[in-house]
N, CA, C and O of each residue as an XYZ file, in Angstrom:
612
protein
N       0.550     -0.985      0.090
C      -0.123     -0.112     -0.157
C       0.921      0.975      0.007
O       0.731      1.698     -0.972
N       2.102      1.575      0.842
C       2.950      2.334      0.459
C       3.297      2.299     -0.595
O       3.340      3.489     -0.907
N       3.499      1.919     -1.156
C       4.346      1.680     -2.224
C       3.508      2.479     -3.614
O       4.201      2.850     -4.561
N       2.588      2.611     -3.627
C       1.496      3.469     -4.400
C       1.168      4.461     -3.809
O       0.905      5.456     -4.484
N       1.083      4.517     -2.528
C      -0.044      6.167     -1.561
C       1.355      7.313     -1.919
O       1.545      8.455     -2.339
N       2.011      6.280     -1.497
C       3.473      7.840     -0.791
C       4.837      7.143     -1.952
O       6.041      7.305     -1.748
N       4.395      6.580     -2.825
C       5.859      6.225     -3.627
C       7.238      5.925     -2.971
O       8.385      6.357     -2.864
N       6.584      5.126     -2.676
C       7.892      3.878     -1.440
C       7.986      2.420     -2.291
O       7.725      1.324     -1.796
N       8.456      2.675     -3.807
C       8.598      1.507     -4.574
C       9.518      0.683     -3.843
O      10.500      1.109     -3.235
N       9.042     -0.901     -3.954
C      10.927     -1.405     -3.447
C      10.415     -1.233     -1.594
O      11.548     -1.136     -1.123
N       9.943     -1.189     -0.984
C      10.328     -0.762      0.839
C       9.366     -1.634      1.202
O       9.253     -1.681      2.427
N       8.545     -2.421      0.550
C       8.099     -3.637      1.320
C       7.083     -3.799      2.367
O       6.813     -4.828      2.985
N       6.583     -2.688      2.470
C       5.752     -2.336      3.962
C       4.304     -2.292      3.273
O       4.088     -1.870      2.137
N       3.010     -2.988      4.485
C       1.959     -2.283      4.140
C       1.400     -3.134      5.226
O       1.854     -3.466      6.321
N       0.270     -3.395      4.600
C      -0.668     -3.799      6.327
C      -2.170     -4.348      5.468
O      -2.618     -4.113      4.346
N      -2.631     -5.159      6.603
C      -3.608     -5.222      6.123
C      -4.723     -4.881      7.406
O      -4.338     -4.876      8.575
N      -6.142     -4.600      7.022
C      -7.211     -4.648      7.472
C      -8.220     -5.159      7.345
O      -8.911     -4.816      6.385
N      -8.645     -6.058      8.151
C      -9.663     -7.164      8.076
C     -10.491     -7.824      9.637
O     -10.040     -8.000     10.768
N     -11.523     -8.000      9.191
C     -12.738     -8.267     10.504
C     -11.872     -9.490     11.296
O     -11.314    -10.423     10.718
N     -11.891     -9.298     12.519
C     -11.568    -10.012     13.497
C     -11.368    -11.615     13.741
O     -10.657    -12.230     14.535
N     -12.363    -12.073     12.650
C     -12.433    -13.746     12.677
C     -11.145    -13.646     11.633
O     -10.444    -14.574     12.035
N     -10.643    -13.213     10.838
C     -10.097    -13.415      9.712
C      -8.456    -13.487     10.747
O      -7.540    -14.226     10.386
N      -8.374    -12.817     11.707
C      -6.831    -11.901     12.015
C      -5.962    -13.793     12.252
O      -4.857    -13.983     11.744
N      -6.526    -14.697     12.877
C      -5.828    -15.560     12.833
C      -5.049    -16.679     11.420
O      -4.092    -17.451     11.462
N      -5.990    -16.291     10.280
C      -5.649    -16.570      9.295
C      -4.854    -16.085      8.273
O      -4.179    -16.741      7.480
N      -5.025    -14.513      8.374
C      -4.093    -13.749      8.084
C      -2.944    -13.480      8.603
O      -2.078    -12.890      7.958
N      -2.818    -13.779      9.543
C      -1.561    -13.924     11.056
C      -0.093    -15.444     10.412
O       1.128    -15.597     10.424
N      -1.381    -16.208      9.943
C      -0.483    -17.271     10.071
C      -0.044    -17.632      8.406
O       0.645    -18.599      8.082
N      -0.748    -16.388      7.247
C      -0.310    -16.437      5.863
C       0.893    -15.768      6.522
O       1.890    -16.478      6.652
N       0.975    -13.989      7.137
C       1.463    -13.355      6.929
C       2.908    -13.994      7.507
O       3.948    -13.779      6.883
N       2.904    -14.738      8.655
C       4.033    -15.163      9.396
C       5.231    -16.456      7.757
O       6.450    -16.623      7.713
N       4.436    -16.871      7.047
C       5.298    -17.908      6.030
C       5.334    -17.105      5.183
O       5.475    -17.843      4.209
N       5.302    -15.572      4.588
C       5.333    -15.280      3.340
C       6.779    -13.959      3.763
O       7.730    -13.655      3.042
N       6.445    -13.454      5.099
C       6.845    -12.153      5.770
C       7.925    -12.243      6.666
O       7.801    -13.024      7.609
N       8.921    -11.617      6.556
C       9.709    -11.320      7.864
C       9.550     -9.943      8.402
O       8.562     -9.256      8.143
N      10.630     -9.507      9.228
C       9.911     -7.897      9.988
C      10.312     -6.865      8.433
O      11.312     -7.137      7.769
N       9.684     -6.097      8.174
C      10.018     -4.895      7.855
C      11.232     -4.211      8.161
O      11.661     -3.890      9.270
N      11.591     -4.079      7.342
C      13.283     -2.882      7.995
C      12.768     -1.348      8.505
O      11.773     -0.643      8.341
N      13.769     -1.286      9.064
C      13.274      0.288     10.249
C      13.090      1.432      8.760
O      12.089      2.056      8.408
N      14.267      1.388      8.220
C      13.490      2.802      7.570
C      12.172      2.442      6.895
O      11.312      3.281      7.165
N      11.666      1.303      5.973
C      10.607      1.544      5.869
C       9.433      1.800      7.181
O       8.434      2.503      7.024
N       9.719      1.195      8.283
C       8.844      1.525      9.089
C       9.029      3.042      9.351
O       7.967      3.664      9.327
N       9.734      3.506      9.506
C       9.720      5.099      9.882
C       9.131      5.961      8.812
O       8.326      6.882      8.952
N       9.675      5.497      7.714
C       9.332      6.269      6.302
C       7.809      6.464      6.364
O       7.225      7.512      6.089
N       6.911      4.631      6.999
C       5.474      4.795      7.044
C       4.996      5.760      7.541
O       4.095      6.504      7.153
N       5.943      5.758      8.905
C       4.738      6.519     10.038
C       5.365      8.122      9.804
O       4.840      8.971     10.524
N       6.313      8.542      8.974
C       6.126      9.821      8.965
C       4.982     10.039      7.620
O       4.504     11.168      7.501
N       4.655      9.203      6.852
C       3.772      9.341      5.765
C       2.507      9.688      6.575
O       1.802     10.661      6.844
N       2.584      8.613      6.773
C       0.766      8.545      7.727
C       0.665     10.299      8.383
O      -0.375     10.952      8.291
N       1.954     10.846      9.029
C       1.958     11.598      9.753
C       1.584     13.310      9.320
O       1.136     14.293      9.910
N       2.110     12.949      7.806
C       2.623     14.325      7.114
C       2.330     14.248      5.864
O       2.914     15.167      5.290
N       1.699     13.597      5.111
C       1.710     13.542      3.514
C       0.414     13.542      2.781
O       0.121     13.347      1.601
N      -0.206     13.796      3.754
C      -1.556     13.886      3.081
C      -1.723     15.042      1.797
O      -2.331     14.944      0.732
N      -1.035     16.005      2.290
C      -0.988     17.002      0.899
C      -0.340     16.648     -0.166
O      -0.807     16.965     -1.260
N       0.668     16.038     -0.096
C       1.451     15.524     -0.942
C       0.638     14.673     -1.828
O       0.335     15.091     -2.946
N       0.142     13.141     -1.287
C      -0.711     12.357     -1.722
C      -1.828     13.131     -3.076
O      -1.826     12.803     -4.263
N      -2.675     14.175     -2.438
C      -3.304     15.387     -2.829
C      -2.571     15.664     -4.038
O      -2.932     14.971     -4.989
N      -1.646     16.479     -4.267
C      -1.117     17.157     -4.692
C      -0.837     16.097     -6.228
O      -1.138     16.442     -7.371
N      -0.123     14.636     -5.784
C       0.233     13.748     -6.561
C      -0.822     13.292     -7.206
O      -0.566     13.322     -8.409
N      -2.157     12.779     -6.954
C      -3.181     12.605     -7.475
C      -3.780     13.591     -8.324
O      -4.486     13.169     -9.239
N      -3.671     14.477     -8.228
C      -3.913     15.853     -8.747
C      -2.990     15.808    -10.228
O      -3.642     15.918    -11.266
N      -2.160     15.719    -10.285
C      -1.151     15.721    -10.815
C      -1.013     14.510    -12.002
O      -0.865     14.944    -13.145
N      -1.049     13.013    -11.837
C      -1.996     11.597    -12.403
C      -2.689     12.213    -13.179
O      -2.392     12.370    -14.363
N      -4.048     12.799    -12.460
C      -5.396     13.137    -13.267
C      -5.320     13.779    -14.615
O      -5.826     13.373    -15.661
N      -4.211     15.431    -14.303
C      -3.958     16.007    -15.428
C      -2.961     15.017    -16.275
O      -3.103     15.280    -17.469
N      -2.318     14.316    -16.139
C      -1.484     13.577    -17.043
C      -2.581     12.446    -17.974
O      -2.718     12.352    -19.194
N      -3.109     11.843    -17.097
C      -4.334     11.111    -17.808
C      -5.243     11.519    -18.750
O      -5.587     10.770    -19.664
N      -5.722     12.785    -18.599
C      -6.404     13.332    -18.947
C      -5.688     13.826    -20.686
O      -6.044     13.587    -21.840
N      -4.647     14.532    -20.122
C      -3.816     14.679    -21.395
C      -3.617     13.236    -22.376
O      -3.827     13.227    -23.588
N      -3.187     12.087    -21.604
C      -3.214     10.834    -22.285
C      -4.426     10.562    -23.116
O      -4.413     10.174    -24.284
N      -5.700     10.864    -22.221
C      -6.534     10.124    -23.146
C      -7.381     11.061    -24.213
O      -8.256     10.521    -24.890
N      -7.086     12.596    -24.364
C      -6.990     13.489    -25.147
C      -6.310     13.112    -26.219
O      -7.058     12.944    -27.182
N      -5.224     12.916    -26.432
C      -4.186     12.296    -27.218
C      -4.787     11.324    -28.337
O      -4.884     11.479    -29.554
N      -5.259      9.975    -27.270
C      -5.451      8.578    -27.768
C      -7.250      8.653    -28.823
O      -7.529      7.882    -29.742
N      -8.119      9.739    -28.321
C      -8.859      9.550    -28.794
C      -8.638     10.859    -30.169
O      -9.662     10.832    -30.851
N      -8.037     11.497    -30.495
C      -7.593     12.383    -31.363
C      -7.089     11.636    -32.145
O      -7.075     12.144    -33.266
N      -6.543     10.400    -32.099
C      -5.449      9.323    -32.821
C      -6.456      8.673    -33.876
O      -7.083      7.958    -33.094
N      -6.935      8.478    -34.914
C      -7.847      7.869    -36.255
C      -7.065      6.427    -35.615
O      -5.866      6.256    -35.399
N      -8.740      5.056    -35.314
C      -8.019      4.391    -35.157
C      -7.678      3.729    -33.629
O      -7.302      2.570    -33.457
N      -7.791      4.250    -33.075
C      -7.514      4.711    -31.524
C      -8.940      4.461    -30.708
O      -9.948      5.136    -30.915
N      -8.859      3.453    -29.812
C      -9.914      3.741    -28.918
C      -9.909      4.401    -27.417
O      -9.075      3.678    -26.873
N     -10.189      5.016    -26.761
C      -9.925      5.252    -25.550
C     -11.142      5.242    -24.240
O     -12.034      6.056    -24.480
N     -11.258      4.786    -23.449
C     -11.295      5.159    -22.120
C     -11.213      5.586    -20.986
O     -10.920      4.654    -20.237
N     -11.370      6.958    -20.209
C     -10.752      7.430    -19.308
C     -10.536      6.128    -18.286
O     -11.420      5.280    -18.159
N      -9.189      6.056    -17.529
C      -8.632      4.701    -16.454
C      -9.246      5.738    -15.725
O      -9.208      6.927    -16.040
N     -10.053      5.059    -14.326
C     -10.216      5.234    -13.173
C      -8.971      5.268    -12.159
O      -8.993      6.175    -11.327
N      -7.846      4.342    -12.140
C      -6.808      4.473    -11.252
C      -5.979      4.398    -11.581
O      -6.064      4.526    -12.802
N      -4.698      4.197    -11.199
C      -3.328      3.557    -11.757
C      -2.803      4.697    -12.594
O      -3.406      5.767    -12.674
N      -1.710      4.456    -13.194
C      -1.189      5.482    -14.119
C      -0.663      4.996    -15.499
O       0.357      5.434    -16.031
N      -1.848      3.604    -16.252
C      -2.299      3.346    -17.521
C      -3.726      3.763    -17.991
O      -4.748      3.948    -17.330
N      -3.479      3.858    -19.397
C      -3.962      3.994    -20.368
C      -4.102      2.548    -21.446
O      -3.224      2.184    -22.229
N      -5.285      1.956    -21.258
C      -5.254      0.663    -22.384
C      -6.333      0.779    -23.525
O      -7.333      0.072    -23.650
N      -5.907      1.861    -24.366
C      -6.717      1.754    -26.096
C      -6.844      0.782    -26.764
O      -5.876      0.669    -27.516
N      -7.357      0.222    -26.847
C      -7.784     -0.413    -28.069
C      -6.960     -0.124    -29.675
O      -6.953      1.050    -30.045
N      -6.610     -0.669    -30.155
C      -5.898     -0.282    -31.345
C      -6.047     -1.199    -32.542
O      -5.213     -1.217    -33.447
N      -7.091     -1.932    -32.525
C      -7.527     -3.344    -33.262
C      -8.209     -2.850    -34.369
O      -8.674     -3.739    -35.083
N      -8.454     -1.486    -34.805
C      -8.714     -0.919    -36.002
C      -7.520     -0.618    -37.094
O      -7.741     -0.264    -38.252
N      -6.377     -0.796    -36.595
C      -5.183     -0.430    -36.665
C      -5.014     -1.597    -37.856
O      -4.801     -1.265    -39.022
N      -5.092     -2.524    -37.583
C      -4.743     -3.817    -38.528
C      -4.121     -5.014    -37.744
O      -4.385     -6.202    -37.930
N      -3.300     -4.524    -36.889
C      -2.088     -5.388    -36.415
C      -2.211     -5.873    -34.319
O      -2.815     -5.156    -33.522
N      -1.691     -6.808    -34.039
C      -2.081     -7.202    -33.073
C      -0.989     -6.204    -32.076
O      -0.341     -5.237    -32.478
N      -1.016     -6.744    -30.740
C      -0.621     -5.252    -29.857
C       0.695     -5.840    -30.055
O       1.305     -4.836    -30.423
N       1.730     -6.987    -30.063
C       2.559     -7.398    -30.128
C       3.511     -6.657    -31.542
O       4.687     -6.349    -31.733
N       2.332     -6.609    -32.265
C       3.177     -6.061    -33.724
C       3.308     -5.311    -33.538
O       4.472     -4.919    -33.616
N       1.756     -3.921    -32.906
C       2.130     -2.405    -33.039
C       3.240     -2.234    -31.911
O       4.033     -1.295    -31.969
N       3.272     -3.178    -30.876
C       4.047     -1.847    -29.776
C       5.564     -2.150    -30.757
O       6.269     -1.228    -31.165
N       5.754     -3.114    -30.922
C       7.124     -3.134    -32.163
C       7.733     -2.293    -32.704
O       8.748     -1.646    -32.446
N       6.680     -2.365    -33.892
C       6.150     -0.954    -34.827
C       6.358      0.353    -33.800
O       7.326      1.114    -33.818
N       5.510      0.404    -33.137
C       5.893      1.903    -32.149
C       7.159      2.011    -32.280
O       7.538      2.773    -33.169
N       7.911      1.495    -31.681
C       8.808      1.188    -30.680
C      10.079      1.728    -32.021
O      10.747      2.761    -31.987
N      10.096      0.743    -33.020
C      10.577      1.380    -34.242
C      10.273      2.855    -34.734
O      11.243      3.578    -34.504
N       9.797      3.158    -35.010
C       9.031      3.925    -35.890
C       8.612      5.019    -35.218
O       7.998      5.809    -35.936
N       8.767      5.432    -33.757
C       8.554      6.253    -33.084
C       9.155      6.695    -32.078
O       8.801      7.774    -31.603
N      10.448      5.800    -31.385
C      10.933      5.795    -30.273
C       9.997      5.195    -29.019
O      10.677      4.691    -28.125
N       8.948      5.174    -28.865
C       7.778      5.349    -28.122
C       7.621      3.552    -27.372
O       7.339      2.499    -27.944
N       7.784      3.694    -26.626
C       7.936      2.105    -25.697
C       6.721      1.867    -25.283
O       6.217      2.775    -24.622
N       5.654      0.284    -25.588
C       4.153      0.292    -25.444
C       4.234     -1.059    -24.885
O       5.232     -1.727    -25.157
N       3.212     -1.605    -24.056
C       3.282     -3.035    -23.710
C       1.862     -3.685    -24.290
O       0.698     -3.346    -24.076
N       2.545     -5.000    -25.298
C       1.028     -5.271    -26.014
C       0.165     -6.018    -24.908
O       0.540     -6.925    -24.165
N      -1.393     -5.265    -25.002
C      -2.665     -5.579    -24.336
C      -2.575     -7.422    -24.037
O      -3.042     -7.958    -23.032
N      -1.853     -8.173    -25.191
C      -2.556     -9.612    -25.361
C      -2.038    -10.035    -23.406
O      -2.838    -10.486    -22.586
N      -0.345     -9.675    -23.073
C       0.373     -9.737    -21.735
C      -1.076     -9.657    -20.688
O      -1.113    -10.431    -19.731
N      -1.925     -8.957    -20.860
C      -2.473     -8.593    -19.639
C      -4.220     -9.175    -19.897
O      -5.330     -8.897    -19.443
N      -3.807     -9.846    -20.607
C      -5.404    -10.506    -21.099
C      -6.558     -9.756    -22.223
O      -7.616    -10.241    -22.625
N      -5.943     -8.404    -22.561
C      -6.771     -7.774    -23.271
C      -6.059     -7.635    -25.111
O      -5.407     -6.689    -25.553
N      -6.410     -8.715    -25.745
C      -5.899     -8.489    -27.134
C      -6.574     -7.442    -27.909
O      -7.789     -7.279    -27.791
N      -5.777     -6.642    -28.785
C      -6.013     -5.626    -29.561
C      -6.171     -4.528    -28.491
O      -7.355     -4.205    -28.385
N      -5.395     -3.892    -27.713
C      -4.920     -3.152    -26.812
C      -3.420     -2.762    -26.710
O      -2.585     -3.393    -27.357
N      -3.093     -1.796    -25.956
C      -1.953     -1.474    -25.529
C      -2.001     -1.098    -24.714
O      -3.075     -0.660    -24.302
N      -0.966     -1.041    -24.045
C      -0.326     -0.551    -22.084
C       0.027      0.774    -22.507
O       0.358      0.903    -23.686
N       0.018      1.801    -21.747
C       0.553      3.074    -22.110
C       0.531      3.137    -20.590
O      -0.453      2.790    -19.937
N       1.859      3.677    -19.962
C       2.142      4.662    -18.528
C       2.065      6.026    -18.791
O       2.451      6.712    -19.737
N       1.464      6.281    -17.714
C       1.577      7.923    -17.439
C       2.268      8.378    -16.559
O       1.852      9.411    -16.034
N       3.437      7.853    -16.115
C       4.115      8.165    -14.907
C       5.032      8.933    -15.089
O       5.636      9.107    -14.031
N       5.489      9.544    -15.989
C       7.187     10.363    -16.328
C       6.191     11.543    -16.242
O       5.006     11.635    -15.921
N       7.122     12.389    -16.647
C       6.484     14.494    -16.905
C       5.575     14.890    -17.703
O       5.313     14.350    -18.778
N       5.235     15.496    -17.413
C       3.690     15.727    -18.501
C       4.549     16.185    -19.644
O       4.073     15.798    -20.711
N       5.472     16.765    -19.759
C       6.011     17.187    -20.975
C       6.931     15.642    -22.245
O       7.083     15.389    -23.440
N       7.264     15.079    -20.897
C       7.738     14.005    -21.596
C       6.497     12.638    -22.226
O       6.470     11.912    -23.220
N       5.564     12.841    -20.966
C       4.541     11.943    -22.056
C       3.722     12.642    -23.042
O       3.175     11.966    -23.913
N       3.585     13.777    -23.019
C       2.840     14.396    -24.377
C       3.848     14.664    -25.511
O       3.281     15.196    -26.466
N       4.766     14.523    -25.647
C       5.890     14.376    -26.859
C       6.035     12.916    -26.726
O       6.965     12.611    -27.472
N       5.579     11.874    -26.148
C       5.693     10.503    -26.585
C       4.176     10.219    -27.193
O       3.908      9.157    -27.756
N       3.375     11.109    -27.045
C       1.467     11.137    -27.629
C       1.910     11.708    -28.865
O       1.270     11.361    -29.857
N       2.826     12.476    -29.025
C       2.574     13.264    -29.728
C       3.315     12.617    -31.167
O       2.943     12.994    -32.278
N       4.383     11.619    -30.985
C       5.144     10.900    -31.814
C       4.346      9.847    -31.758
O       4.652      9.222    -32.773
N       3.444      9.205    -31.165
C       2.404      8.058    -31.739
C       1.694      8.652    -32.471
O       1.760      8.020    -33.525
N       0.886      9.669    -32.637
C       0.162     10.386    -33.559
C       0.927     10.389    -34.937
O       0.466     10.015    -36.015
N       1.869     10.760    -34.751
C       2.714     11.286    -36.516
C       2.951     10.274    -36.898
O       2.753     10.222    -38.112
N       3.544      8.720    -36.192
C       3.605      7.539    -36.768
C       2.258      6.846    -37.255
O       2.235      6.355    -38.384
N       1.351      6.802    -36.592
C       0.561      6.287    -36.738
C      -0.680      7.066    -37.946
O      -1.574      6.540    -38.609
N      -0.349      8.115    -37.863
C      -0.589      8.854    -39.020
C       0.110      9.129    -40.520
O      -0.423      9.707    -41.467
N       1.197      8.661    -40.477
C       1.948      8.202    -41.777
C       1.003      7.220    -42.292
O       1.246      6.619    -43.338
């Protein structure tokens, strides 16, 4: 949970909220899957709980701004169909109207536009691609511009 909310990727700290009746079972799983979280991660989560609400609010607003920009670009590219993602920082536009599966399209896009995407097939979404929008706004917008130019050729 901390990895997404407070950008503590790799710190491997989280928690479980469960009914009291589930605690013995959750505890058994926990004991068999983990050891103690390291001290710096514990201190970081304590600090995040105490002081990071404004940071999270700002981060969510920025991801929404990036998401809205990406969806606008995607829906302006002929052959793409995109819906607005409700969470995370990925878009999964349908590209099947372009006449390629996700694997072929992603390979072509990397060569043609220098933009890396992931075939939707690996996520059980054939005919789609996955785009991440977790880089800077300007960087993402440049990638979207390159995708549009390549597809329109």
